C-alpha positions, 0 to 999 in steps of 0.5 A, spaced: 916 428 397 919 422 401 917 415 399 913 412 404 914 405 407 909 400 407 905 396 413 905 389 412 900 385 416 904 378 417 901 373 420 903 369 426 902 361 427 896 359 432 900 355 437 907 353 435 905 351 428 910 355 424 909 350 418 903 354 417 906 360 415 907 361 407 914 361 405 913 368 402 910 371 408 917 369 412 921 372 407 917 379 408 918 378 415 926 377 414 926 383 410 924 387 415 927 391 421 921 395 424 916 391 427 910 392 431 907 386 435 902 385 440 907 382 444 914 382 443 916 376 447 912 372 442 914 375 436 921 374 438 920 367 439 916 366 432 921 369 428 927 365 432 923 359 429 924 361 422 931 361 422 932 369 420 938 371 416 940 376 422 940 377 429 934 377 433 937 383 436 936 387 430 929 387 430 926 393 433 919 391 435 914 396 439 908 393 442 901 395 440 896 392 445 889 393 448 892 398 453 896 402 448 893 409 448 891 412 441 896 418 442 902 413 441 899 410 434 903 416 430 910 414 434 908 406 432 907 408 424 913 413 424 918 408 421 913 407 414 912 414 414 919 415 414 920 411 408 921 404 412 917 398 411 913 396 417 910 389 420 905 388 424 904 382 428 898 379 432 899 374 438 896 369 434 893 368 427 892 375 423 893 381 425 887 386 425 882 381 426 879 381 433 886 384 434 888 391 437 893 391 430 886 394 427 888 401 430 894 402 426 892 399 420 886 404 420 891 410 421 896 407 416 890 409 411 888 415 414 896 417 413 897 414 406 901 408 408 899 402 403 897 396 406 899 389 405 895 383 408 899 377 407 896 370 407 896 366 413 892 362 419 886 365 421 882 361 427 876 364 425 875 362 418 878 356 419 873 354 424 867 356 420 870 352 414 870 346 418 863 348 422 858 346 417 855 352 418 852 357 413 858 360 410 854 365 406 852 369 412 855 370 418 857 375 424 863 375 429 862 378 435 868 378 439 867 376 446 861 375 450 859 380 456 863 377 462 857 379 466 851 376 462 853 371 457 847 367 458 843 374 455 848 374 449 848 367 448 840 368 447 841 374 443 845 371 438 841 365 437 835 370 436 839 373 430 841 366 428 834 364 427 832 370 424 837 371 419 839 364 418 846 367 420 852 364 423 854 367 429 861 367 432 864 368 438 871 367 442 872 367 449 878 367 454 881 360 455 879 360 462 872 361 461 871 356 456 868 351 461 863 356 463 861 358 456 859 352 455 855 350 461 852 357 459 850 354 452 848 347 455 843 351 459 840 357 455 840 355 448 834 351 444 835 343 443 835 344 436 840 349 436 846 347 432 853 349 437 860 348 434 866 348 438 873 349 434 879 348 439 887 348 437 886 349 430 892 347 426 895 344 432 896 336 433 890 337 439 885 340 434 878 339 436 872 341 431 865 338 432 858 341 431 852 338 434 845 340 437 845 342 444 841 336 445 846 332 442 851 336 447 848 335 453 849 328 452 856 328 451 861 328 458 864 334 460 871 336 455 877 339 458 878 345 454 881 350 459 887 353 457 886 352 450 884 357 444 877 356 442 872 359 437 865 357 438 859 358 432 851 357 433 846 357 428 838 356 429 
């Protein structure tokens, strides 16, 4: 019976903060030849910054993103099924968390491939750590509805109040301004709201205030910057 390879979940920097990736994770990356990435160009850029011991051209990188059909997952996992160790990388942060790589991890479990997560930066956990909100009970909701974000915000606020549970969500950078404006309009004045942007970067911004306090603040230039949002009643 052929021995199967392992599937390594390799963290990527949030932005260009390559120094936040542990040396042991970089060593695993350097040892691999077969990789699956959300975006091959980003992965090549990351590998190049880690001073790899072999040419970038020797890495065989296949893409897995939100548009990848389920019928292609088996082919992406094939190197591991044939005995080669395989690495999977997100566009930023940890693969499998708010990331299409979770589909490949699920298949690996069903096919009996060992899954090995490696330590690295997660914007969700870093922001939760810095928010001062309830870290014992929290829920991550991904993206809010593009059509009715106000309804989603009010729903999350009610969940936060009912369960005293921190509610987390993210947004595409170009919608940050609109989401913040909606939050200022529809959330209750005493609801605490955290904005965490550019985590691990020199431009990092993390602040938690009540909605009443945020309303007194000048508008923030957070367009095109990755942000995690939190609220709790």
